[in-house]
C-alpha positions as CSV (number, residue, x, y, z in Angstrom):
1,M,-10.6,-9.1,2.4
2,N,-11.3,-6.8,5.2
3,E,-13.4,-4.6,3.3
4,L,-12.7,-1.7,5.4
5,L,-9.2,-1.3,4.2
6,K,-10.7,-1.3,0.5
7,G,-10.3,2.1,-0.7
8,L,-8.2,3.4,1.5
9,R,-5.2,5.7,0.4
10,V,-1.5,4.6,1.5
11,K,2.1,5.3,0.5
12,I,5.0,2.8,1.1
13,S,6.3,3.5,4.7
14,T,9.9,4.8,5.0
15,T,10.5,1.8,7.1
16,S,9.8,-0.8,4.7
17,R,12.4,-2.7,2.8
18,F,10.4,-1.3,-0.6
19,S,11.0,2.1,0.3
20,K,14.3,2.8,-1.4
21,D,13.4,0.2,-4.0
22,A,13.3,2.5,-7.6
23,Q,10.7,0.0,-9.1
24,N,8.2,0.8,-6.3
25,P,6.4,4.0,-6.7
26,S,6.9,7.2,-4.4
27,C,3.5,8.4,-5.0
28,E,-0.1,7.6,-3.2
29,G,-2.3,4.8,-4.1
30,T,-5.6,2.9,-3.2
31,I,-5.9,-0.3,-1.8
32,E,-8.1,-2.3,-4.1
33,C,-8.0,-6.0,-2.8
34,E,-6.0,-8.8,-0.6
35,I,-4.0,-11.5,-2.7
36,D,-5.2,-15.0,-1.2
37,L,-1.5,-15.6,-0.4
38,P,-0.3,-17.3,2.9
39,D,1.0,-13.9,3.9
40,G,-2.1,-12.0,3.2
41,C,-0.6,-9.4,0.7
42,I,-2.5,-6.1,0.1
43,G,-3.0,-5.1,-3.7
44,V,-2.5,-1.4,-4.2
45,D,-3.3,0.7,-7.5
46,W,-0.7,3.5,-7.3
47,D,-1.4,6.9,-8.8
48,D,1.4,6.5,-11.4
49,G,-0.5,3.4,-13.0
50,D,1.3,0.7,-11.5
51,W,-0.1,-2.0,-9.5
52,N,1.9,-4.2,-6.8
53,S,1.1,-6.1,-3.4
54,Y,2.6,-5.5,0.3
55,Q,2.2,-6.3,3.4
56,I,0.1,-4.1,5.6
57,D,3.2,-3.1,7.6
58,D,4.9,-2.0,4.2
59,L,2.4,0.6,4.0
60,V,1.3,3.7,5.9
61,F,-2.3,5.2,5.8
62,I,-2.2,8.6,4.5
63,D,-4.8,10.0,7.2
64,E,-1.9,9.0,9.4
65,L,0.7,11.0,7.6
66,E,-1.7,13.9,7.7
67,G,-2.5,13.7,11.3
68,K,-6.2,12.9,11.0
């Protein structure tokens, strides 16, 4: 995994196909790992206790949302 991504704070992007899915959290989360799959999914630990994996395009970095 690109270690520069580990620990960064993210949310699901409003343009992601997962953004309207009730099974995906609307809270913030922390990138934990990259899953060793052909599509290179990113593992996210969500603040509500859930965990799931997404493509990088499905996520938005919190700093980007805050204009930092």
